C-alpha positions as CSV (number, residue, x, y, z in Angstrom):
1,M,31.5,12.3,-28.5
2,G,29.0,14.1,-26.3
3,I,31.5,16.7,-25.2
4,L,32.4,17.4,-28.8
5,I,28.8,17.9,-29.8
6,V,28.2,20.3,-26.8
7,L,31.4,22.2,-27.8
8,M,30.2,22.5,-31.4
9,L,26.8,23.7,-30.3
10,F,28.4,26.2,-28.0
11,I,30.6,27.6,-30.8
12,G,27.7,27.6,-33.2
13,Y,25.6,29.5,-30.7
14,G,28.5,32.0,-30.3
15,F,28.6,32.8,-34.0
16,A,24.8,32.9,-34.2
17,D,24.6,35.3,-31.3
18,A,27.3,37.6,-32.8
19,A,25.6,37.5,-36.3
20,W,22.2,38.3,-34.8
21,E,23.4,41.2,-32.8
22,S,25.3,42.6,-35.8
23,S,22.3,42.3,-38.1
24,I,20.2,44.3,-35.6
25,L,22.8,47.1,-35.2
26,Y,23.7,47.4,-38.9
27,N,20.0,47.8,-39.8
28,C,19.7,50.6,-37.3
29,S,21.8,53.7,-38.1
30,N,20.5,55.5,-35.0
31,C,21.5,52.5,-32.8
32,I,25.1,52.7,-34.3
33,E,25.3,56.4,-33.6
34,I,24.0,56.0,-30.0
35,L,26.5,53.2,-29.4
36,R,29.4,55.3,-30.8
37,T,28.6,58.3,-28.6
38,K,27.4,56.6,-25.4
39,Q,29.5,53.4,-25.5
40,P,32.7,54.1,-27.5
41,D,34.5,51.1,-26.1
42,Y,31.8,48.7,-27.2
43,Y,31.5,50.5,-30.5
44,N,35.2,49.9,-31.2
45,Y,34.8,46.3,-30.1
46,F,31.9,45.9,-32.4
47,Q,34.0,47.1,-35.4
48,R,36.2,44.1,-35.1
49,G,33.8,42.0,-37.2
50,I,31.5,39.0,-36.5
51,I,34.3,36.4,-36.4
52,N,36.5,38.2,-33.9
53,I,33.5,39.1,-31.7
54,A,32.3,35.5,-31.6
55,L,35.8,34.1,-30.9
56,S,36.5,36.6,-28.1
57,R,33.2,35.8,-26.4
58,I,33.8,32.1,-26.8
59,I,37.4,32.2,-25.5
60,S,36.6,34.5,-22.6
61,L,33.6,32.3,-21.6
62,G,31.5,35.5,-21.5
63,L,29.0,33.8,-23.8
64,L,28.8,30.9,-21.5
65,Y,27.9,33.2,-18.6
66,Q,25.2,34.9,-20.8
67,L,23.9,31.5,-21.9
68,L,23.6,30.3,-18.3
69,L,21.7,33.5,-17.3
70,S,19.3,33.0,-20.2
71,L,18.7,29.3,-19.4
72,A,18.6,29.5,-15.6
73,L,15.0,30.7,-15.3
74,P,13.3,28.3,-17.8
75,V,15.5,25.4,-16.7
76,G,14.8,26.2,-13.0
77,I,11.0,26.4,-13.7
78,K,11.2,23.1,-15.6
79,Y,12.9,21.2,-12.8
80,A,10.7,22.8,-10.2
81,M,7.6,21.6,-12.1
82,A,9.1,18.1,-12.5
83,Y,9.9,17.9,-8.8
84,F,6.4,19.1,-7.9
85,R,4.9,16.5,-10.3
86,Q,7.1,13.8,-8.8
87,K,6.0,14.7,-5.2
88,V,2.4,14.8,-6.2
89,N,2.7,11.4,-7.9
90,A,4.5,10.0,-4.9
91,F,1.8,11.4,-2.5
92,E,-1.0,9.9,-4.6
93,L,0.8,6.5,-4.8
94,E,1.3,6.5,-1.0
95,K,-2.4,7.5,-0.5
96,E,-3.5,4.7,-2.8
97,N,-1.3,2.2,-1.0
98,R,-2.6,3.3,2.4
99,E,-6.2,3.0,1.2
100,L,-5.6,-0.4,-0.2
101,E,-4.0,-1.5,3.0
102,L,-6.9,0.0,5.0
103,N,-9.5,-1.7,2.9
104,F,-7.7,-5.0,3.4
105,L,-7.5,-4.5,7.2
106,K,-11.2,-3.6,7.4
107,A,-12.1,-6.6,5.2
108,Q,-10.4,-8.9,7.7
109,V,-12.9,-8.0,10.5
110,N,-16.0,-9.3,8.9
111,P,-15.0,-13.0,8.2
112,H,-14.0,-13.5,11.9
113,F,-17.3,-12.1,13.2
114,L,-19.3,-13.8,10.6
115,L,-17.9,-17.2,11.4
116,N,-18.5,-16.8,15.1
117,T,-22.1,-15.6,14.6
118,L,-22.9,-18.4,12.2
119,N,-21.7,-20.9,14.8
120,N,-24.0,-19.3,17.3
121,I,-26.9,-19.5,14.9
122,Y,-26.1,-23.1,14.2
123,A,-26.1,-23.9,18.0
124,L,-29.5,-22.1,18.4
125,I,-31.0,-24.1,15.6
126,L,-29.8,-27.4,17.1
127,N,-31.3,-26.4,20.4
128,G,-34.7,-25.6,18.7
129,S,-34.6,-21.8,19.6
130,K,-36.3,-20.6,16.5
131,E,-37.2,-17.1,17.7
132,K,-33.7,-16.6,19.1
133,S,-32.2,-17.8,15.8
134,A,-34.3,-15.4,13.8
135,E,-33.4,-12.5,16.1
136,T,-29.7,-13.4,15.7
137,V,-30.0,-13.6,11.9
138,A,-31.6,-10.1,12.0
139,R,-28.7,-8.8,14.2
140,L,-26.2,-10.3,11.8
141,A,-27.8,-8.7,8.8
142,N,-27.7,-5.3,10.6
143,F,-24.0,-5.8,11.4
144,M,-23.1,-6.7,7.8
145,R,-25.1,-3.8,6.5
146,Y,-23.3,-1.5,8.9
147,S,-19.8,-2.8,7.9
148,L,-20.6,-2.6,4.2
149,Y,-22.1,0.9,4.0
150,R,-20.8,2.8,7.0
151,D,-17.5,4.7,6.3
152,G,-15.3,7.0,8.3
153,D,-16.8,10.2,7.0
154,N,-20.2,9.7,8.6
155,N,-19.6,7.2,11.4
156,T,-19.8,8.3,15.1
157,L,-18.5,6.9,18.3
158,G,-22.1,6.4,19.4
159,N,-22.7,4.1,16.4
160,E,-19.6,2.1,17.4
161,I,-20.8,1.8,21.0
162,Q,-24.2,0.5,19.9
163,L,-22.4,-2.0,17.5
164,M,-20.3,-3.3,20.4
165,K,-23.4,-3.7,22.6
166,D,-25.1,-5.7,19.8
167,Y,-22.0,-7.8,19.3
168,I,-21.8,-8.6,23.0
169,E,-25.4,-9.7,23.1
170,L,-24.8,-12.0,20.1
171,E,-21.7,-13.5,21.7
172,E,-23.4,-14.0,25.1
173,I,-25.7,-16.5,23.4
174,R,-23.0,-19.2,23.3
175,L,-21.5,-18.5,26.7
176,N,-22.5,-20.5,29.8
177,Y,-20.0,-19.7,32.5
178,V,-18.7,-16.3,31.7
179,S,-19.7,-13.0,33.3
180,V,-19.8,-10.2,30.8
181,S,-19.9,-6.4,31.5
182,F,-19.5,-3.4,29.3
183,T,-19.7,0.1,30.6
184,Y,-19.3,3.3,28.7
185,E,-19.5,7.1,29.1
186,A,-19.1,9.6,26.3
187,D,-19.5,13.4,26.6
188,T,-19.7,13.7,22.8
189,P,-21.0,10.5,21.3
190,S,-21.5,12.3,17.9
191,I,-17.8,12.7,17.4
192,N,-16.5,11.2,14.2
193,F,-14.9,7.8,14.7
194,P,-13.5,5.0,12.4
195,P,-15.9,2.2,11.9
196,L,-15.2,-1.3,13.4
197,L,-12.0,-0.1,15.0
198,F,-12.4,-1.9,18.3
199,M,-14.2,-4.9,17.0
200,P,-11.1,-7.2,16.6
201,V,-10.1,-6.5,20.3
202,L,-13.6,-7.2,21.5
203,E,-13.8,-10.3,19.4
204,N,-10.5,-11.6,20.8
205,A,-11.8,-11.2,24.3
206,F,-14.7,-13.6,23.6
207,K,-12.6,-15.9,21.5
208,Y,-10.0,-16.6,24.1
209,C,-12.0,-16.3,27.4
210,N,-12.4,-19.6,29.2
211,D,-16.0,-20.9,29.3
212,E,-15.6,-23.7,31.8
213,A,-17.7,-24.6,34.8
214,G,-16.2,-24.3,38.3
215,K,-14.0,-21.3,37.3
216,V,-14.3,-17.6,37.7
217,N,-14.5,-16.4,34.0
218,S,-15.2,-12.9,33.0
219,I,-15.0,-10.3,30.2
220,E,-14.9,-6.7,31.3
221,G,-15.0,-3.7,28.9
222,N,-15.0,0.0,29.5
223,L,-15.0,3.0,27.2
224,T,-14.7,6.6,28.3
225,L,-14.6,9.8,26.3
226,R,-14.0,13.0,28.1
227,Q,-12.8,16.2,26.4
228,K,-11.6,14.3,23.3
229,K,-9.6,11.9,25.3
230,L,-10.8,8.3,24.6
231,L,-9.9,5.4,26.8
232,F,-10.9,1.9,25.9
233,K,-10.1,-1.2,28.0
234,I,-11.1,-4.8,27.5
235,S,-10.0,-7.6,29.8
236,N,-10.7,-11.3,29.8
237,T,-9.7,-14.3,32.0
238,C,-7.2,-16.4,30.2
239,N,-5.1,-19.5,30.9
240,S,-1.4,-20.0,30.2
241,T,-2.1,-21.1,26.6
242,C,-3.7,-17.8,25.9
243,F,-0.7,-15.9,27.4
244,N,1.8,-17.8,25.2
245,R,-0.1,-17.2,21.9
246,P,1.2,-14.4,19.6
247,G,-0.7,-11.1,19.3
248,G,-2.8,-12.4,16.4
249,I,-4.2,-10.8,13.3
250,G,-6.9,-9.0,15.2
251,L,-4.6,-7.0,17.5
252,E,-2.2,-6.3,14.7
253,N,-5.1,-5.2,12.5
254,T,-6.2,-2.8,15.2
255,Q,-2.8,-1.3,15.8
256,K,-2.3,-0.7,12.1
257,R,-5.6,1.1,11.8
258,L,-4.9,3.2,14.8
259,T,-1.7,4.3,13.1
260,H,-3.5,5.0,9.9
261,Y,-6.2,7.2,11.5
262,F,-4.3,8.8,14.4
263,N,-0.6,8.7,13.5
264,S,1.2,8.9,16.9
265,D,-1.7,10.3,18.9
266,Y,-2.5,7.0,20.6
267,T,-1.1,4.3,22.8
268,F,-1.7,0.6,22.5
269,D,-0.7,-1.6,25.4
270,I,-1.2,-5.3,26.2
271,E,-1.0,-6.7,29.8
272,K,-0.7,-10.4,30.6
273,K,-0.9,-11.0,34.4
274,E,-2.9,-12.6,37.2
275,G,-4.8,-14.8,34.7
276,H,-6.1,-11.8,32.7
277,F,-5.4,-10.7,29.2
278,T,-6.0,-6.9,29.0
279,V,-5.8,-4.4,26.1
280,N,-5.6,-0.7,26.9
281,I,-6.1,1.9,24.1
282,S,-5.8,5.6,24.6
283,I,-6.6,8.1,21.7
284,N,-6.4,11.8,21.4
285,L,-9.3,12.6,19.1
């Protein structure tokens, strides 16, 4: 049925085209005279009548070729615009999905930190350390304010370093038998940097480090930025239970955000040996 409709439309177009051309030429005596003198073959062809002209064009498929030439440009433009719109929509959808995933990953950081800090405040209150409790609450408020209102457009590496220093001071409150050190060096601390990127890694180090008397327990962190090459290393003592645990949501979160911000311009390695759990991150900023 569809083929029949297309065929009828093609035949109708052939007759309409022949009739339209004939009406133009018959109403222009000068055109007829020019055609007779300049194009005698086509003039004789034109004298065959509308029906014969239309049928000859239809049978020879010359009309189809003419029709394809006429439709090629507008159809091409239409499909090009449709393809462009499809690509734009796909790009916007991908961007929205990545932003939703990123917001979800960033939102996962705060509950872990908040829970740990609240436990610290609770312990301080039980021990009667009112001033220390108040100071910790103030630090917690600053951290939450930072995570809520700081974004990747105006955050710097210097801000992140200060945040990690504050976090370490908060976590040290609850530790009794762990030696903690954090060193850093940055030639351009004002460089733009994603907020809270290293926090899950730092948090894991405190979470799984042994805090037992009679053992050598330590958390060692180092951050170096030289000529846009950033190296971050965090290592903590850990027992066999820690080694057998899966990577966890924190490390998975960090790796996904690294991919989001830096594509393939980073490395993320985990080492488990000699009683230490170590995370090494290298980024080309």
